[in-house]
N, C-alpha and C positions, 0 to 999 in steps of 0.2 A: 260566279261559280256555274261550271260549265257540267249539264248532265248530257250521258251518252244516253243516247237512243239506240236499240235494237234496230238492226235494219229490216225491212218490211220484207224480206223474203225470206221467212224463219223455216226451221227444217219443217214444220206439219204443211206449210204451203208447197214445200219441193216434193214432197211426197206424192204418189198418184193416188188421187181419192179413189176411196170404193164406194160402190153405190149402197144405198140402204139394204136392199138384199143382199149384197154381198158381205156388210159386216154383221147381218144375221145371219149369214151361213159361217162365217168365221167363229164367230162366238156360238153355235151351233158345235161346229166340229170341236173346238178346245173342251167345249164341256161334253163331250162324249168322248173323246180321248181319257180326261182324267177318272172319268165314271170307270170305263175299261179296264183303265190300269189299277183303281182298286177295288175293283169286282175280283181283277185276275189274282192281286195280291192275298185275296181271301182264300180262295181257291186253290191254288200253288203253294208247295213247302217253302220257306225262306231257305237262303243258304244256308245259314248258320243251322237248320235240322240236317241239312244233307252233307254236310261238312263237320267231323268232329274231329279235334285237332288232336294229334298224338300227346297222351301225358308221358312220362316215363315212370318205371316200378321205384316205388319209395320203400325201402325196405331198413327199416331201424333196430337195433338191437341182435341179441344171439337168436338162432334157432334153435330150442329146445323140445327133443322130442320126449316121446311115451318112454322109451329103452333109454336114454339119457339119465332121465327120472329114477325109471327103477334100479338104475347101475348105483345110485347113491346110496350110502349105509353109513348109521351113526357112529360117530368115531374117526372118519375119515378125519384126514389133514385138510386144511387150505389148500395146499397145493394139489392135493387129489379131485378135488373138487373142480380146482379149476382146469385140472387136466382132462374132466369129463364133462363138465360144460363151458370152457372157454370163461374169460374174464367176463366181469359182471356188469352191467351198462350203469347199475348206480351204486355208489359206494358213499357212503356220508362219513365224517370224523365223529360226528354225534353218534352213529350207531353203526360201530366199528364191528359189531358181532354180528351184522345183517349183510347180505349181500342182496341187491335184486336183479332178477334177470328178467328184463321187458323185452318183447319181440312185437313189431307192427309191418303189417306189409300190405300196400296201398298198389294195388295194379288195376287198370283202366276197367270197365266191363267186369268187374268182381267184386264183392263182399269185401270191407276191411278185415282183416285178421288182426286180431289184439289178444298177447297172452302174457301173462306176469307167474312168477317162480320167484319165491323169496327163500333163501337159504341160511339160517339162522346156526351162529358158534356159541361156542361156550370155551371162551381161550381161543387156542387155537384147533380145535375140534368140532366137527360138525355136529350139531344136536338136534337138527329135524328140518324138512324141511315142507313148504305149503303151498299151493298154488293154484290154477285153471286147470281146467283139463285138459292135457296134452294130447295130440294127435301121435300117430305111429310114424316112422320114416315114411310110408308107402301112402299113407295119409297125406301127410303134409307134400310130396311129391303130387299126388293125384290133384292138392288143389291148386298147384302153380299151372297145370295143363291149361292154356288159354283155348285149345281147339274144342269147337263145339261138340259136344258129342250126339252121334247121331245112333237112334234105335235099330236102324236098320243094319245090319252088320253088311261088310264088302262080299261081294259075291268072286268066290276063290273056284269056280270051274269056268274053263274054257267048253263053249259050243264048237259043235263040229265042224260048224264053215271056219270059225277061227284058228283052228287047230288044222285046217287044211291049207287057209290061207298063211300060215305059220311054216309049215311045210316046203310049200312052194316055193317063199323066200329064202329061207335056208338051201333048198337045191338048186337055185337060181345063183347064191353066193358060190356054193361050193363047185360050180361048171366054170365060174369065170376065173383063169389063171391071176392068180398073184402078180402085180406088175414089178417088172423085174427092174434093179436099181440100175442106173445110168455109169458104165463102167470107162474107165480113163482105157484110150489106146494104148498099146503097148509102144513104148519106144516115145511119147510125148513126152517132152523136156518143158521143165515150166523154168522162168528167171529165177535168180536166187532173192531172196527177203532182202536181204543185205548187199551192197556194192562191197567189191574186195578193196580194202586199204581206205573206206571211208572215216574220218574222223569221227570218235564218239564224244 
């Protein structure tokens, strides 16, 4: 049985040898680089905290406002209630005399909005309704505004320098004559678009 023996010139022997001070210097450099990386990671914010992914708005259910709820009157038919509030989000075979209107709205950077309204019927006629406190239409629209509100109102007056610059700009525009469109010289003939007698 023959055993293979590796050749004498191994990879370790073929690489240039570092002196002992060179090895110590390489080890210290690697240790210093690792220490610098870990200390920088503690001081700098991570990429995940700087970049936030976009999340779409999620709306479920019907928007029911205070004005709509105030329009409901006992004795209305189911169709009249549907005309005011829309189709209910939840209806049950086991609770045919109850319609549930549930509304949730989730937008990035804003608290979750969640409201419920239950309408109770006796046969085909509305008997009563109950639910959360509902916002007015204006309050609901204002809650959707994602722009940051600043306490400082915008400046609506121009300074004298801005007015002067505006007037100078308008004066220059009025002095430059408008460019005249290029006119075709009289008597210029153009070839016909179709050659006479061509097969169609």
